[in-house]
N, C-alpha and C positions, 0 to 999 in steps of 0.2 A: 375707552373700551376697545383698545387694541386687541385683536384677535376673536372679538365677538361679531361672528357673522350671521345673518339668517339663511336657512337655507335655499339653495339654488331655486330663481324663479319668483321669490317672493319681492325681491324690489322691482321686477319688471309688470308688476301690478299696478293697473291705473284705477284708483278707487272708483268703486260704483256710485253714481251720481242719481238718486232719484229724481220723481216729477217733483215740481215746486208746490208747496202749500199754502203760500203766503205772499203778500205782494206790499213791500212798506208803504204805508200811508192809505191803503185802500183796505177796507173792511166788508165783510161779508162777500168774498171771493166766490166764484164757482168754479171750483176745482175740476178739471176735467183732463188731468195730467198723468194720473196713474192708473186707469183701467179700473177704477173700484166700482161696485154695483152703487148705482146712484139711490136705489130703494134700501140699501142697509141690509142686514141680516134678518133671517125671518122671524116672528113674533117667536115661534117655538125655540130658537135658539137664544134670543134675549131671555126667555124664561130660564132655559137650563142654564145659563149664566148666575142668574140671581139666586138660584138654587144652590149653586156649585160654592157659592162663597161661604156657606158655612162647614165646608170641608177644606177649607184653606191650610190648615194645620196638618192634614194627612197627605203623606208622599203619593203622587199619582201611580198607576199600574205601571208595570216594567212592561208588560207585553202589549198594552194598547188592545186587548181582546175584544172589548164592546165595542170600539169604533172600528177595528178591523171586519167586525162581523157585519156591521150596518154598512159600510162599504162594500162586501162581498155579497150582502142579500140584496141591494139596491142596483148593483152593477151585473150580478149574477157571476161573481167570481169564485177564487178558491182564497178563503181568509188567510190561510196558511202562507201563502204566495204575496201577501198585502205586507208593506213596510210602513209604517208612519215617520213623519219628521216634521221639524220646525220650517214649515212651507215646504213646498215641493224643492226647494233651493237647497235644503238640507239633506234631502235625497241622493241629488245630484253631486253633492259636495261626498258622500258615502261612496258613491260610483268611482268618482275620481280617486278618493282615498284608495281603495281598494283593488282597483284596476289599473292605475296609469302612474307613472313615475319617470324619473330621469330616463331619457333615450327613447322613451315613446311617444306618440303623437297622438293629438287629440282633434278630431277634424270637427269645425264649425262651419256654418255658411256666411256669406259677406254679410249680410244684414240681420245675422241671427242673434239671439238674446246673450247681452253683455257677460253674463256670469259664465257662461263656458270657457271663455278664454281667462277669466278670473281663477277659476276652478282647475284648469290646466296648470296654469303658472303655479299656483300654490302646492302643487303636490311635486314640482320640478319638471314635468312634462311640456311638450312643444305644441302649443296651438298651432294649427293648420287652417288657415281661412280659404274656403271654396268659392268662387264666384258663381251668383245665382244669375238667372235669365229672366231680365224683365222684372226683377222683386220676387222671383218665385224660387223654390230650392230646385237644383238640378242634380237629380240621380246621376246623370250620367258624368257630371264634373265630379260628383263626390266619388265615386269608382275612380276616376282617372287618378284622384289625388291618393289612393290608398295605396300601402305598401306595407313590408313585413314589421313596421315600426309601429303602424296603426294599431290602437286599442279601443278606443271610442270614438262614435260618431253621433255628434248631437243634432237633432231636427226638432225644432219647435213647430208643431202643426196642429192647428194655426201658426203661423209665425208671428212674431212680433219683434219690429215696430210695423210692418208691412202688411197683415192682416191675411195674407194669403196663406194656400196650403194645396198639397198634392194630394193625389188620390191613393187609396189602399194598394191597388195594383202595383203601382210605383214605388210605394214603400215595400211592398214585399219583394219585389225585384231587386231592390237596394240589399234589403237582409240575406236574399239569396246569393248575393256576388261579393259579399263584403270577405275578406280575408277571414282564415278560420279562428285568427286570435282575437278578433274584434266584435265589440258588443253595440249594437244599435241603440240609442238611448232617444224615446219619443217623449218629447217634453209636450205634454198636453194641458198646459195652464189654462186654454182656452177652447179646450175641445167640447166643454158643455155647451157651449155656443152653436154648435153645429148640430141640428136635430138629424138623427139617428148613425151618429158617428162615434164608435167606441173607444176614439183614442188608441186603438191598436191593441186594444185586450185581446181580442181572438188570435191576433197574429202572434202575441207573447204566447198564449196557451199551446200554438203549433210549432215556435220552434225554440230554441236554446239560446239563441244570441241576440234577443229583443227584450228590453226593458222598457216600460210606460212610467210615465210621471204625471202626477195628477195637482191639483191645489184647491183648497177652500177659499182663496184670497180673492177670486174674482166673482163667479156667478154665486156663490154662496155669501158674498160680504164678509167674510171673516179675516179680510186682510190684517185686521190689528192683533187677530188672534195667532197667527203663524202656524197653521197647520195643513200640511200637503202629505202625499202618500206616493207609493210607488207599487207596480207590479210586475213580478218578472219570473223567470223560471226558478224553482226551488232552490237550486245549488247557488244561485247566485242571492237569492235573497237572504240566504243561510248566511252568505260571507257579508253581507251588507249591516246584517244583525249583528256582528261581530265587532263591528266598528261604531254603532250606533250607542250615544249615551245611554244608560237604564232611563233614568229619569227626564229624556229630551222634551217631553209633552206634560204641559201641568193638566190639573185636575179640569179647571176651567175651560181651558181649550179642547180637552176631550169630549168634554160634554156639550161645548156650543156646537163643535164639528158632528157629533152625534145626531143630535136633534137637527141639525142644519140639513145632513143628508137625507134625513127619514122623512121632513117636510117638502115632499115631491109637489105637492102642488103650488107651491111660493117658489119652487126653482121654476117648474114650467110657467108661471106668471112672467117671472123675472126675464125668461128666455123670450118669450114670446114679445115683450115690449122691446126689450133691445133689439130685435129682428125687425119690429116695427119703425121703431126710431132712427136704427142704423139705415135701413133703406131712405128715410126721409132726409136723413142728415145729407147722406152722399148725394143725393139728388139736388138737394139745397144749395150745397155747395157747387155742384156742377153748372148749375145757373149761373152763379156768380163768376165762371170760369176758372174754379179751382177743382180739377178732377183728382179721382182716386180709384186705385184697384178695387176689386169687388172684394170686400171684407168679409170673412166669416167670424170675425171676433167681436169684441165689445168698443171698438175704435175705428175710425179710418183713418189712412194716411194721406192727409191733403197735400196733393203735389203743387208749387209755384212754379214760376218761369224762372227764377234763379235762388240761390242763397240770398241775395240781398232782400229779396222780395219777402221770403219767407221770415226772415229775421225782423223786418220792419214790421210785417204783420203780427209776429210774436210780441213785440213791444207795444204796439197799438191795443191787443187784445189784453195785455196786462194792465194798461193805464184803464181800459174798461172794467176791470175786476174778473178777467177771465184768463184762466191757467190753462194752458195747452203744455205740449211735449216737445220740446226742440230733438231731432234726432239726428244730428250733424254727427255724434260719436258712433252711430250706427251707418255712417256714410252715405247719409242721405240729407245734405245740407240744405237742400231746397225743398223740404219737407216738413210738416208740422203733424205728429200724432194726436189725435181728439178722441177722446174718451165719448160713448156714446152715454149722455147724462139722462135724467127725466126729461120731459117734453119741454119744458120752459126753458131749461139748459140748451138744449139742442136748438131752439128757436133762437134763443138769445146770441148764442156762437155763430151760427148763422148771417142772423141780421148783422153782427157786427164786422164779420168778414165781406159782407156784401159791402158795408160802407167803406170799409178799408179798399176793396177793390174800384169803387167809386170814385175814391181820392180823399176820402178822409184819412187825416193823419195826426 
C-alpha cells in the first residue's frame, strides 16, 4: 500500500471504548457503566416501534419534519432550526466537518467527553485541552486558550464523567468573549436531568455563535436507537444540513423518538426517580467513605484514595456481577463513574462498595 495514506489526524485517534456490558463467567450482571435509563423507553415509544416495523421497506423522510416538529413543540423552539442525527455524536461530527480543519484548533476541557478530541482529529484539526478547576469547567481557562485559530469550543453541561455543570451566566460570558470566528457548542446529553434547565436554548436564540446538542439516549431510554438533535442559528443549521446524509435516521428510530418526546409524563417520572436515587446513592457512598461531587446527571463520580483502590474496587464489583465505568482515560484514575440505576441496583452497588471498603476482596 505504498503511497496510500489516511488524512492527517486520523492515526492520532485513540479508539473510543464504551462501558462494559458483560463479565466472563458471570450471568445476570447489573450494568451501571453506560448511563442508560434503568427503566427503559416509555410504553408509547415501544408501541411506536411495533407499528413502525410494517414500514421497514419504505425509505424514511429526508427532512425529519415530524420529529423536528415534536421537538420544537415540546421545548418551545423553532422547528426550522432543529437538525437530527444518529445520536448527538453525529451532530457534533457535522459541526466539526463543517467548521474545523487543518490549521484550526478545537477546545475541550480536561475531563470532557472523549469524542470531542476524536472528532477534531478526524477533520485534521488540533484538539486543545483546557484545565478544569476541581472537576468543574473554567470559563477563564477556556478564554485564555482561545486565539485566532480557535474554531470550536465544546462544553458538556452537565459534564460527563464528572456530573458537574456551570450556570447560564457563565456560559453567556463565555459566548460573549469568544473570538469572532469561534462557535460555542453546548453538549446537553444530560440536560434533561436538570429541572428547569433549557440546555442553552434561549442563549442559542439570542446569539449567532452558539449551538446546542441533545440526545434521546439517556433520559428517553433510546440508546439502542441512536437519535440525537441539535439547535442553532439558522445559518449554521443550513450549513450542517448540507453535510448530513439524507437518510441518516430510520423510520423506526424516528417513530420511537417522536413518541418518546411526546410522552412527557414518563419523562417526568424517570427524572424524578433519578433525582431521588442519585441523592440516595451519593449519600450512601459518602457514608462508606467514598465522596462524590454534587452531580446533576444520571450518574455519580465516586472518588477513591488512589488509582489502585479504584481499580481494586472495580475488580471486586465485577466479581459481584456489577459493572461500573473506569475513567482513567478521562484523567480521573482514582474514580469510578456509577450510573444511577433502579433502587435495587443502587442499593446493591452501595452495599458492595461498603463491603469492599470494610476489607472484602
